[in-house]
PLY file of the C-alpha trace (Angstrom):
ply
format ascii 1.0
element vertex 327
property float x
property float y
property float z
element edge 326
property int vertex1
property int vertex2
end_header
-25.52 30.83 -42.97
-23.42 28.52 -45.34
-20.76 29.79 -47.85
-23.10 28.86 -50.78
-25.98 30.65 -49.28
-23.45 33.81 -48.72
-22.41 33.57 -52.45
-25.96 33.36 -53.66
-26.74 36.42 -51.51
-24.00 38.23 -53.03
-24.99 37.68 -56.57
-28.99 37.69 -56.23
-28.92 41.19 -57.80
-28.46 39.19 -61.27
-32.03 37.91 -60.88
-33.23 41.49 -59.57
-31.54 43.28 -62.54
-33.23 40.70 -64.87
-36.65 41.19 -63.80
-36.21 45.12 -63.95
-34.84 45.00 -67.52
-37.85 42.69 -68.42
-40.17 45.44 -67.27
-38.63 48.28 -68.33
-38.45 46.94 -71.75
-42.05 45.93 -71.45
-41.51 42.32 -72.85
-44.39 41.04 -70.66
-46.91 43.52 -72.38
-45.63 42.45 -75.89
-45.75 38.92 -75.17
-49.14 38.86 -73.37
-50.46 39.88 -76.81
-49.21 36.78 -78.43
-46.22 34.39 -78.27
-43.39 35.54 -80.33
-39.92 34.61 -81.21
-37.02 36.57 -79.86
-36.12 37.60 -83.45
-39.91 38.82 -83.89
-39.81 40.76 -80.58
-36.37 42.26 -81.21
-37.68 44.01 -84.35
-40.99 45.15 -82.63
-38.87 46.78 -79.76
-35.91 47.81 -81.97
-33.66 45.60 -79.72
-30.55 43.50 -80.62
-31.62 39.84 -81.14
-28.73 38.06 -79.21
-29.19 40.16 -76.09
-33.03 40.06 -76.06
-32.84 36.11 -76.58
-30.65 36.05 -73.58
-32.91 38.16 -71.68
-35.90 36.19 -72.51
-34.18 32.67 -71.98
-33.28 33.86 -68.32
-36.86 35.04 -67.54
-37.95 31.75 -68.66
-35.39 30.19 -66.21
-37.07 32.42 -63.53
-40.53 30.91 -64.55
-41.63 34.18 -65.59
-41.88 33.12 -69.16
-42.58 29.98 -70.91
-40.79 28.66 -74.24
-42.03 26.46 -76.70
-39.71 25.88 -79.57
-38.47 29.34 -80.58
-41.66 30.95 -79.04
-41.81 32.72 -75.81
-44.80 33.46 -74.04
-46.19 34.90 -70.77
-47.02 32.75 -67.70
-50.55 33.29 -65.95
-48.74 34.97 -63.27
-46.71 37.52 -65.53
-49.64 38.15 -67.73
-51.55 39.12 -64.78
-48.71 41.24 -62.99
-46.12 42.28 -65.77
-48.50 43.13 -68.43
-49.14 46.90 -68.61
-52.68 45.98 -69.86
-53.71 44.08 -66.80
-55.46 45.87 -64.02
-53.25 44.17 -61.58
-50.08 45.38 -63.16
-47.16 45.80 -60.59
-44.47 47.30 -62.91
-44.66 50.53 -61.09
-43.27 49.42 -58.06
-40.71 47.36 -59.85
-39.43 50.35 -61.66
-39.34 52.29 -58.42
-37.14 49.68 -57.24
-34.96 49.90 -60.51
-34.51 53.59 -59.89
-33.12 52.92 -56.35
-30.65 50.43 -57.61
-27.98 53.19 -58.40
-28.21 54.58 -54.70
-28.02 51.23 -53.30
-24.82 50.51 -55.11
-23.05 53.54 -53.14
-24.28 52.28 -49.68
-20.92 52.30 -48.65
-20.49 55.92 -49.59
-23.56 56.75 -47.72
-22.47 54.91 -44.53
-19.04 56.64 -44.57
-20.56 60.24 -44.96
-23.99 59.65 -43.31
-25.45 61.92 -46.28
-27.86 60.77 -49.09
-26.25 59.67 -52.47
-29.45 59.95 -54.55
-32.43 62.18 -54.86
-35.46 61.91 -52.48
-38.08 59.97 -54.15
-40.83 61.62 -52.58
-39.52 65.00 -53.31
-36.86 65.59 -55.75
-37.69 63.18 -58.64
-39.48 64.11 -61.92
-41.03 62.38 -65.05
-40.91 58.38 -65.20
-39.20 58.34 -61.87
-41.61 60.23 -60.09
-44.51 58.32 -61.70
-42.89 55.09 -60.81
-42.66 56.32 -57.18
-46.18 57.53 -56.59
-48.07 54.49 -58.88
-45.54 52.20 -57.08
-46.88 53.46 -53.94
-50.16 52.56 -55.08
-49.32 49.06 -56.27
-48.12 48.13 -52.86
-50.94 50.03 -50.96
-53.71 48.51 -53.16
-52.63 45.09 -51.75
-52.99 46.16 -48.21
-55.65 48.93 -47.98
-58.60 46.54 -48.49
-57.78 44.22 -45.63
-56.62 47.32 -43.39
-59.67 49.32 -44.14
-62.11 46.24 -43.42
-60.30 45.81 -39.99
-60.16 49.19 -38.66
-63.51 50.36 -37.24
-64.44 53.96 -38.20
-68.09 53.74 -37.79
-69.47 57.13 -36.88
-66.33 59.17 -38.11
-67.13 61.41 -41.03
-63.88 63.28 -41.91
-60.63 61.52 -42.75
-57.27 63.33 -43.32
-54.83 61.22 -45.49
-51.63 63.03 -44.62
-48.98 62.64 -47.20
-51.47 60.50 -49.25
-49.91 60.24 -52.56
-52.15 58.67 -55.17
-55.08 58.39 -52.46
-54.99 54.39 -52.18
-55.92 54.36 -48.53
-58.32 57.02 -48.66
-60.07 55.35 -51.54
-60.61 51.92 -49.66
-61.56 53.63 -46.05
-64.27 55.74 -48.30
-65.38 52.19 -49.77
-65.57 50.40 -46.68
-67.39 53.64 -44.93
-70.04 55.02 -47.18
-70.58 58.01 -44.90
-66.85 59.05 -44.87
-65.34 62.10 -46.68
-61.62 62.24 -47.06
-59.22 64.95 -47.96
-55.77 63.87 -49.60
-52.91 66.20 -48.18
-49.77 66.20 -50.37
-47.17 68.27 -52.58
-48.62 69.85 -55.63
-46.68 67.55 -58.04
-48.76 64.56 -56.61
-52.06 66.20 -57.46
-52.56 64.92 -61.05
-51.65 61.24 -60.13
-53.89 61.65 -57.15
-56.97 62.98 -58.84
-56.67 60.50 -61.72
-56.62 57.60 -59.21
-59.51 58.81 -57.30
-61.52 59.41 -60.29
-60.98 55.76 -61.41
-62.67 54.62 -58.33
-65.51 56.89 -58.94
-64.90 58.85 -55.55
-64.09 62.56 -56.73
-67.38 63.75 -55.01
-66.01 62.39 -51.72
-62.31 62.87 -51.73
-60.68 66.21 -52.19
-56.88 67.09 -52.67
-55.13 69.87 -50.68
-51.54 71.01 -51.63
-49.27 71.72 -49.15
-46.01 71.04 -47.32
-46.77 69.28 -44.38
-44.16 70.74 -42.09
-44.63 74.07 -42.86
-48.10 74.63 -44.15
-51.44 74.36 -41.84
-53.44 70.96 -42.41
-56.96 72.26 -41.21
-59.06 71.02 -38.38
-62.29 69.30 -37.93
-61.12 65.74 -38.71
-62.43 62.64 -36.93
-59.61 60.45 -38.17
-55.74 61.34 -39.40
-53.99 58.52 -41.37
-50.31 58.66 -42.05
-48.82 55.90 -43.90
-45.19 55.19 -44.41
-44.45 58.99 -44.14
-42.32 59.32 -40.82
-39.49 57.08 -41.94
-38.46 59.79 -44.30
-37.81 62.23 -41.45
-35.71 62.54 -38.33
-37.30 62.20 -34.84
-37.57 66.18 -34.36
-39.61 66.71 -37.69
-41.64 63.63 -36.96
-42.56 64.94 -33.50
-43.57 68.12 -35.48
-45.82 66.18 -37.93
-47.46 64.15 -35.25
-48.25 67.35 -33.12
-49.81 68.99 -36.37
-51.81 65.77 -37.06
-52.96 65.81 -33.49
-54.14 69.28 -33.84
-56.09 68.61 -36.77
-58.09 66.00 -35.05
-61.76 66.62 -33.19
-61.53 65.62 -29.65
-61.76 61.85 -29.51
-60.37 61.99 -32.88
-58.30 58.95 -33.99
-54.73 59.21 -35.10
-53.43 56.09 -37.12
-49.59 55.59 -38.39
-48.49 52.63 -40.64
-44.82 52.13 -40.61
-42.22 49.38 -41.05
-41.76 49.02 -37.28
-38.49 47.73 -35.66
-38.27 45.93 -32.64
-36.90 47.88 -29.84
-33.48 46.23 -30.37
-33.64 47.61 -33.87
-31.95 44.35 -35.14
-35.44 42.80 -36.44
-37.43 42.21 -38.58
-35.06 42.34 -41.56
-37.15 44.49 -43.86
-37.37 47.46 -41.53
-33.70 47.13 -40.67
-32.84 47.10 -44.39
-35.61 50.14 -45.06
-33.48 52.23 -42.53
-30.51 51.94 -45.09
-32.82 52.91 -47.79
-33.53 56.09 -45.88
-29.96 56.46 -45.00
-29.25 56.46 -48.96
-32.14 58.88 -50.09
-32.73 61.29 -47.06
-30.88 63.66 -44.81
-32.19 61.92 -41.32
-34.78 59.41 -42.14
-34.90 55.83 -40.77
-37.42 53.02 -39.53
-38.45 53.38 -36.20
-38.95 51.11 -33.44
-42.33 50.45 -31.71
-40.89 51.96 -28.58
-39.98 55.14 -30.18
-43.25 55.35 -32.16
-45.26 54.94 -28.70
-43.32 57.63 -26.93
-43.93 60.02 -30.24
-47.57 59.57 -29.85
-47.91 59.81 -26.03
-45.65 62.85 -25.92
-48.32 64.43 -28.50
-51.07 64.25 -26.00
-52.63 61.05 -27.30
-54.25 58.47 -24.86
-54.95 54.81 -25.60
-51.67 54.59 -27.70
-51.43 50.77 -28.87
-50.18 48.76 -31.77
-53.12 47.41 -33.85
-53.51 43.68 -34.17
-53.52 43.95 -37.81
-51.11 41.53 -39.21
-49.03 42.88 -42.52
-46.05 42.10 -44.35
-42.50 43.06 -44.00
-42.78 43.98 -40.54
-45.18 46.81 -41.18
-47.57 47.87 -38.27
-50.20 50.14 -37.43
-49.74 52.39 -34.17
-53.01 54.15 -33.02
-53.78 57.01 -30.48
-57.12 58.86 -29.46
-57.00 62.73 -28.91
0 1
1 2
2 3
3 4
4 5
5 6
6 7
7 8
8 9
9 10
10 11
11 12
12 13
13 14
14 15
15 16
16 17
17 18
18 19
19 20
20 21
21 22
22 23
23 24
24 25
25 26
26 27
27 28
28 29
29 30
30 31
31 32
32 33
33 34
34 35
35 36
36 37
37 38
38 39
39 40
40 41
41 42
42 43
43 44
44 45
45 46
46 47
47 48
48 49
49 50
50 51
51 52
52 53
53 54
54 55
55 56
56 57
57 58
58 59
59 60
60 61
61 62
62 63
63 64
64 65
65 66
66 67
67 68
68 69
69 70
70 71
71 72
72 73
73 74
74 75
75 76
76 77
77 78
78 79
79 80
80 81
81 82
82 83
83 84
84 85
85 86
86 87
87 88
88 89
89 90
90 91
91 92
92 93
93 94
94 95
95 96
96 97
97 98
98 99
99 100
100 101
101 102
102 103
103 104
104 105
105 106
106 107
107 108
108 109
109 110
110 111
111 112
112 113
113 114
114 115
115 116
116 117
117 118
118 119
119 120
120 121
121 122
122 123
123 124
124 125
125 126
126 127
127 128
128 129
129 130
130 131
131 132
132 133
133 134
134 135
135 136
136 137
137 138
138 139
139 140
140 141
141 142
142 143
143 144
144 145
145 146
146 147
147 148
148 149
149 150
150 151
151 152
152 153
153 154
154 155
155 156
156 157
157 158
158 159
159 160
160 161
161 162
162 163
163 164
164 165
165 166
166 167
167 168
168 169
169 170
170 171
171 172
172 173
173 174
174 175
175 176
176 177
177 178
178 179
179 180
180 181
181 182
182 183
183 184
184 185
185 186
186 187
187 188
188 189
189 190
190 191
191 192
192 193
193 194
194 195
195 196
196 197
197 198
198 199
199 200
200 201
201 202
202 203
203 204
204 205
205 206
206 207
207 208
208 209
209 210
210 211
211 212
212 213
213 214
214 215
215 216
216 217
217 218
218 219
219 220
220 221
221 222
222 223
223 224
224 225
225 226
226 227
227 228
228 229
229 230
230 231
231 232
232 233
233 234
234 235
235 236
236 237
237 238
238 239
239 240
240 241
241 242
242 243
243 244
244 245
245 246
246 247
247 248
248 249
249 250
250 251
251 252
252 253
253 254
254 255
255 256
256 257
257 258
258 259
259 260
260 261
261 262
262 263
263 264
264 265
265 266
266 267
267 268
268 269
269 270
270 271
271 272
272 273
273 274
274 275
275 276
276 277
277 278
278 279
279 280
280 281
281 282
282 283
283 284
284 285
285 286
286 287
287 288
288 289
289 290
290 291
291 292
292 293
293 294
294 295
295 296
296 297
297 298
298 299
299 300
300 301
301 302
302 303
303 304
304 305
305 306
306 307
307 308
308 309
309 310
310 311
311 312
312 313
313 314
314 315
315 316
316 317
317 318
318 319
319 320
320 321
321 322
322 323
323 324
324 325
325 326
């Protein structure tokens, strides 16, 4: 690394905060309607003209807006992904990242104390922050779920349990890919409205049910051919993860398939970069969560009594991977 690269890395949050502000203030949705001057947009948004013009100029420099004369307009990319009127809107996950910023600014405190410095996104948030987390998970999963569902062979399997399934994205795409499959979404009661609304949007309410419960304390049911656990274990410590995996195995029929998606570290725990950073995100927001290495996950599944334990050859971004085992 060079000194200029180090300084650019140190100040990279300037760009991050600029994108967050643009999404939070919804400037992309307004400008997707028609090009506007900063003064026109400031009047619509009840914003300060000087401050808004600076923001719009910076977003233009970042190639997320275009400027002709005094008028600003969206690019084709920002119209597709940053306008709330687009079906490909990614603002939910961007707002989730925004809500994480305050905790990350206290990373030194979390490292020193070993305890969380912000509420846990999946359990302790409410209102807009809760919605941003759940629908942000939908944003991310909707990019990956179609390719994952297409590459995992579930032929002959009839019942799937999506454990901690949030808005139900993976259950939706697994059911779309496998017409004879039905699914159960199992998550906290606060998740139910988001999940049922999302499932209804895909016209799958007759095949995907929702069960409220606490994954650690409550029964999960039995008779499932597949249990899917996506990005759930990283929020818990090893002992709780072992409990969750054991309960998932108990919910499977003989010959049933357990699938676990996580950001997976190499056994050295120093790579890939995203899982290493994600471990810090768990330090900031959970009492004992972390990213797990492939060896740790392999050991977890083997000790739960699964056979044919392996990492599937599905290429995913950000160091994500899928572990599989058969009861």
